[in-house]
N, C-alpha and C positions, 0 to 999 in steps of 0.2 A: 433201382431208384427211378422215379418218374422224371421226365424232362419238363421243366417248368416254362411257362410262357409269360413274359413280362407284359404289364399293362402300361398305361401312361403314368401311373403312379411311380414315383422314384423310390423303389425299394428292391431288395433281393431276398430270395430264400436263403436259409443258412448254407454256408459253403459245404458243410459236412454231408449235405444231401446230394452232392454231385454223383454222377454215375461213375462206374469203375474206370472209364476213360478220362474222367475229369470234367466232362461237360455237365453244366448245371442248368442253364436256362437259355432261352432264345427270345429275341425281340428287344423291345425298348428302344433306346436312342443312345447317342454318344455325347450327350450334353456334359459340360464340365461337372455339374452336380452329380450326375449318375456315375460318371467315370471315377470321381473321387470317392464316392460311396463304395464303389466296387473294390477299389484298392484297399480301403479301410477294412473291408471284410474278406480280403484274401482272394478276390475274384478279378479276372482280367478278360477283355474282349479279344477274340481271335477268330477271324473268318476270312473267306476269300470272296472275290468278285462274284456277283450273282447269288450269293448266299445271304440269308438273314443274319443279323448280328448274333453271334454265339458267345456265351460267357462261360469261363472255365475256372476250375479250382482243382488242379491235379493233386494226386496223392501217390507217391511222395512228391515233395516240393524241393526243387533245387535252389539252394541259397549259397551265398558267399559271405562268410563273416570276414570283414575287412582285414583283420589281423592274420587271416589264413591265406592271403593271396600268395600264389606260388609263381616264382619267376625261374624259368628254366635257364640253363647255362647259355644256350644260344640266344635267348631273348635278352638276358642280362648283358651279353656281349654287344648286342645291337643297341641297347639302351645307352651303354657307356660310350658308344661312338658319338653320342650327343648330336645327332643329325635331325632330331625331331623336336617339335614344340607342341605342348598340349595346353589347350585353353578350355574355358567353360563358357557356354552360351554366346560364343562369338559368331556362330553360323547355324542356329537351330534349324531353320527351314532347309538349308542346304544339307544338313546332316540327316534329317528325317527322310527327305526325298532320296538321298543316297542309300538309305536303308531299304527303300522300296525296290531298288533295282534287283532283278533276279540274280542269284548266285550262280557260279559255275555248276554245270551238271544239273541245273534245275530248269523246269519249263518256264515259259514266259509269264506265267501267272505269279501273283504275289498276294500274300495275306494283308499287306499294308496298302489297302485301297485308298482312293482319294478321300473318302469319307473319314477314314481313320486319320489320315495326314492332316486334314483340316481341323479335326477335333483336338489333336495334340498340339497343333500350332496355337489354337485358342487357349489350351491349358498352359502353354509356355507364356503367352501374353499375360496370363493371370498369375504367373510366378510359381506354377506347380510342376511344369515339365521342363527338363533341362537337357542340354547336350554337352558332351565332352568330345572335343575335336583334336585330332592329331594332324599336324602340319609338317610339311617338308618343303623348304624353299618357297614359303608362302602359298603352297598348294595343299588343299585339303585331301589327305590320303587315307583317312580312317576316322573312326569314332563310334559313339553310341549315344543313345538317348533313353530317358526314363522319367519317372514321376517320383517326386520327393514328398513324403509326409512324415512329419516328426523326425524320428530317428531311423527311418527306413528309406532306402532308395529302391524303387521298383524298376529294374532294368527291362527295357522293351525290345531293343534291337541293336545290332552292331553292324558295321560295314568296314571293308578294307579295299582300297584300290592299290595298296602296296603291302607286301608280306609283313605280317605282325603289327600293322598299324592299329588295328582294333585292340589287339592285346596290350599295346602300349597305353591306349586310352583307359583300358580296364585297370591296369596296374596303377596308373596315375590317380584315378578316382577312388580306388580302394585305399590307397595311401592317404589321400585327402580326407576321406570319410573316417578312416581310423583315427587320424589326428583330431577330428571333430567329435569323436565318441559315438559314431553311428552304430546301430545294432546289427544291421545286415544289408546286403544287396540281394534283392530277389532276382533269381535267374529263371524262374518259372519252370521250365521243363529241362530234363537232363540231356546233356550232350557231352561227348568225350572231350571236346574242346574245353568246355568250362570245368569239367572234372579235373583236367590236367592243370587248370589255372588255380585250383584250390577249392572249388565249389564242392558242396556236399549235399546229399539227400537227407531231408528230415521228413517226418510224417506231417500230414496236413494239420493234424491237431496241434503239434508242436509249433508249426509255423503260425497258426492262428493265435496261439497263446502269446507268442513273441510280439506279433504286430499289434495285437489288441492293446498292449501297453506302449509299444514303440510309437505308433502313430499319434498318440496323445501327448507326446513330449513337445515342449515348446520349440519352435523352429529356431535354429541357430542363425543369427543375422550375418549377412555378408559372405556366407559359405558359397553362394553362387555368383560371386562378383565377376563380371566379364573381364575385368582388368587383371584377374589372377592368371598367372601362368603356372600350371601344375608341375610339381617336381615328380619325376618318375622314380627316382632313387634318392 
């Protein structure tokens, strides 16, 4: 498949035209309008410093159906110790900046460059991007962030400063979204970590079929209320 180059016009080629590695197109911008259109069409940005903006739609796609969240015995034991608190949108900027920090055994580069951070902060201010934070003793120790459209939550990145803190955030938001009748959590690309948490691979076509209807659903009010403390179990 060819690699498409975006113009100033806010549109995308069909996701099914992506290359075998999932790369669809290059260029464009990270304006809220373009980002939301990308998610609506099963596409997301992913690029590193000094690279142009790259847009992806991998096949297969890793998704987590909220009802399928898997909690290991060790994680369940830690949850039941009741040492953590999980919140929504209490510290979005702190969470996304934390996601940008290099992980262990990675080089100093990161795909979450300043341009991306600024764009998702703007999406958050517009009510489309959200963070789930894990706290211990009033200290942020883990969490994740993503974009919500209709009945789908498009997960972007996770972070942990303490063992299992991001897993606890994922369990909490999966349970919350299950109660609210959400269709899926998009996990984008496959990792053993997420497979162990209950995520599963589906074809790109199946993913596009689901979100085509899911993103059109009416938004559920108050689901992202910062005053909510999420229950993990």
